N, C-alpha and C positions, 0 to 999 in steps of 0.2 A: 694403567691397572684401570678395569671397568669394576663396577659395583654388580657382584654378582655375575662375574664374564671371563672371558681368558681362555686361552686354550694351548698349553705348551707343557712341557715337560717341568716336574714340579715336586717338592716336599707337602704337606700337608702340616699345619702346625695350629694346635688346640689350644690357646693360653688361660687356662681356668682360674678360680679361686685360688688354689693350694697349690697349682702345679702346673707346668708345661709340657707338653706333651707332643713329638714330630715322628711321623712319620713318611719315610719314602718307598714308594712303589716301582715297580716296574710291569709292563706289558698293557692291557686294556680289554676292553672290551668284555666285559664280565670276567675275565681270567688274570690276577694278580700274582707278583711273585713280591715279596719282604724284599726291599734291599737294605732297611737299614729301619731300627726306630730308637725312642730313649724317652726317658721320663725325667724331669728335674723338679724337688718340691723348692716353693718359692715362700717365703714369709706371709702369713695373710693381710690381706689388707695391700699388698702391694701392687696388685695389676688393677684396683680402684681407683689409684692415687694419678694425676696427671700432673704431677710434677714431674720437672725436668733431672730432677736427682735420682726419683726413683724409677723414671723409664730409662735413666743409663743406668742401672741395677738391673733392671728386667734385662736389659740388649745383652749385658753382661752375661748373665746367665743362662740366656738364650743361645749366644756365640760359646758358650763353655759345653751347654749340651750337645750341639748341633758337631763342636769335635770330637768329644766323645762316644757321640752317637756314627760317628765317621759318616755324616752327611755332608758333603762337598758343595752339591747345587747351593745356589741362593735365590730358585727362584721359588716364590713359595705362594699356596693358596691357604687364608688365613679365614678365622670364623667369627662375626661380630657377635658379642653375646648378647644372648635372647632377648635380657631387659632392654637393650638398647635399642631392639628392632622392633618396628610397628607393621602388623600384618592385616589385610582385608583381602576376604573374596567377596568378589561381586559379579554379577548376574550382566551380562550384555548382549542387544540384538546383534541379528547377523551383519557384520559390517567387512571392509576391508582392513588391512593390516596399517593401510594410514588412515582411518578413518577410526579405528581403534586407538592408535596411538594417541590423538588427538583429545578422545573421548575420555581417555584414561585419566589424563591431567584433570578433568573435571571429578573422578570420580576418586584421584586420589587427595585433591583439595578438601572431598567431603567425608572423607575415611580417614585419615592423617590428622591424628591430635596436632600437630604442628603446623605452621606455615610452610608451603613449598619449598622456599630458599632458605630454610635450614634443614634441609633435610637434602638426602642422594637415593632416589628412589626406583624402581625398576618394576616388570611386569611380566607375566607368564599366562598364554591359554592353558589352563591346565584340563579342560574341558569343552566337549562342544555336543550339546547334543542333537542325535542323529537326525530325529524327526524334525524340529523345529528350527535346527542350526542355532539355537541358544549357548552363547559363550559363555563359561564360566572362567574369571579371570583371577590371578592372586596378584595384587600389588604389594612388594615388600618395599620399608623404607627406613633407613638409619639415618641418624642423626649427624648432621656432617662435623658436630664439632667431635663425636665419636670416629667417626672415620679418620679426621683427622689426626686423633690423638693416637689411634693406630698405623697411621700411615708415620706418623713422627717417631714411633717407638721401632718400627720396621727399618727407616734411614738409620739411625741409629746403630741397628745390628745390620748393618749393610747387605740389605735383603731386597731383590727385587720383588715386589706383590703382583702376582697374576691375575690373582680374584679377591675378593669378599665375598663369604657365604652367610646362612644362617648354622647356626648347629643344627637345628631340624631338617635341614635341604642336605647337609654330609650324613646324617644320622640316618636317614631314609636311603642315601645310597648305598651306607655299608650295613645296613639291617634287614631291609625288604627286599623282594624280587617282582619282578614285573607279574610273574605267576600268583602274586598275593594278591587277592583280591581287594579286601581292605584290613588292614591293621592298624592298630594304635601304637604308637610310642610310647612309652612313659618313661623318661629320663630323669632321675631321681639324683641329682648332683650334691655338691656340698652347699651352697646358699642356693641353687636356684633348679628350679623342677620344668623342663621343659616336656609338652605335650604334642602330640603330632597325630593326624589320621593322615594314612597313605594308602590310595588308592592304586594296585598294580605298578609298586615302583613311584607315583607320583605324589607329591605331597600337596593334600587338598585342606587341609585345616592345620593351625597350629597356634598353640600360645604358650606364654612363659609366665613365671609368679618368683616370687621371691621367699618360699618357703620350700626346704629340703633338708637334706641329712643333719646341718649343722645346728637347728633347730630341734631336732631330735636329741644330737647329743648335750646341748644347753639346759634341755628337760631332765635330760637322765643327770645330769651334775648337780642339777637345783633339789631332784627330789631323793636323791642317793646322797646327798653331800661330797660329792667329787668333786676332783679338780678335772678341767676339761679333756685333757691327756687320758686321767681313768675312765671317765664318763663315754669315750670315745672307745676304749679298747672292752669296757662290759657292753657298750653297742653292739660290736662289730659280732664278740663272742655269743652272748647270749640272745640279741635281736629280739626276735617276736615268741619267746619259746614262754608259756606261762607256766612250766613246771621247774624254771632255774631261778633261784634267789628269791622263790615266793613269788613269782610272777612282778618283780618291781621294776624290770626293767623294760619290759611289755607294757604295764599301766604307765610310765614315763612316755614312752615311745608314740602310744597310740593315738593319744588327740592330735597331733602333729602330721602324724600317718593318715589319719580317718578324713582330715581337711585337705590333705594333699588329693586323695580320693575321692573325692567329695566333687573335687573340681575336675578329675576325670570323668566321672560319672555324668558330669554336666555336659561335659565335650562331647563325650557319646552320645547324649540326648540330642543336642544341638545337630550335631552329623546327622542323625535320624530324620530330624525333623525335615533338614535341607536337601535330603538324598533318599529318604522313604526306607537307607537299608541300615541293617544294624552293625556294630563292631563286632568281628566275631573271636578276636586274639587279640592280648596286649603283648607286647615286646616289651620286655622289660630289661632297661640299662642303666648305668649310674652306679657309682660308689656304694651308693646304699640298698642296692639292689642285693648285693651280697648278703646283707643282713641273713641270720638262721631263719628258715619259717616265712620269708618276705611274699615269695611268689604265690604258697599257699592262702593266706590273710590277703592278699591283692584279691585271688581268685573268688575267696568266700564273701568278700564284700560287695566284688561288682559283678558276681555271676556270671564271669566273662574266663574264658580259657588263658591261661599266661605262659610265656615261655621266656626265657634268658637268652636275651640277645646275645649273637657271636657275631662281631664284626669281622672275623677272620674268616667265615665261610667262603670268601669268595678268594681268599690268599691264600697261596701255597707261601711256605717256609720250611726252613731246614729243621731235621727233626729235634735239634740242641735245644731250640728255642721254647718245646712243647710246655715245659713248666712254666717259663717265662710268659708266654703267649697267654694260658688259660688263666694265669695268678693276674694279670692287668687287663683280662679281656672285656671286663663290666664298663671300664674308664678310656676305652681306646677309639669308643665308636665314630665319635666327630673326626679325630686326626685320621683314621681310618679311611672317611668315606671324604674329607677333603683332598687327602692321595690319591683317592679313585678319581679325583674328578678330570675329564676328560676333553 
């Protein structure tokens, strides 16, 4: 197993806060066929635990999911949670690959907030200035303890790990194309929001923070006096509609959503300062993207075009899967991107 590496037939595995999602594809070179997929709900907080007993529970749920989804392959590419990953983009003068490899060690020491012997890190040249030949390099690091925790889980599930990636790398693969000049992926999940700027299919900026759909549900629960299950139902049904329930759900959700979008706007401005280019479009994904009027609100707040991401665009599948695929589309971008890795 290599961090952010590997090249073999595999299935994609996305272990989220509330669910595990698996996808197996065949094909390649941008044209894929869906062989199998599935999702299993898991108790909240279980995936954040490092206890052996909880890992055993997750391994059991995972193996039951693989069986019910008819995925027989034991080779897997999975994602490291965004909050466990450190990213840095650095500018480097022109140099050979050997010189760059040595220089990156120094850059990693300066930019990663952990000691290098505590992390597993990798790097990739994402851009080269055609005139000055200056290199733009992305460094990605993950705490060894988190990587080892995942490896222990996969060992319990009898899986062979071919690669570990970040969710944003996987989503860039499933939600964007080389023909897209610049897009921002905004993934509002259950407990974490991921923001990524992608140029022509290449990830150039990424960040993650622990504010997302669960915080909105909690606010609805508190403000409307509902239990969490009812609050989630209200959030999903009424979303950002101001003419429903006298706008109470909207008023409860908006402060959290505004905080998330303020971070997105900061990322846009940072990208513009670094590149001189604007971000013309936001690709929205994640469970919270399905809330009524969400794209319209984000467009009004950011002044940027917003489209709902469709990770199945590059995947063909049987017609009988249409309804199911459309229902889960917003939550499968990472799993599909992992399965697409060649």
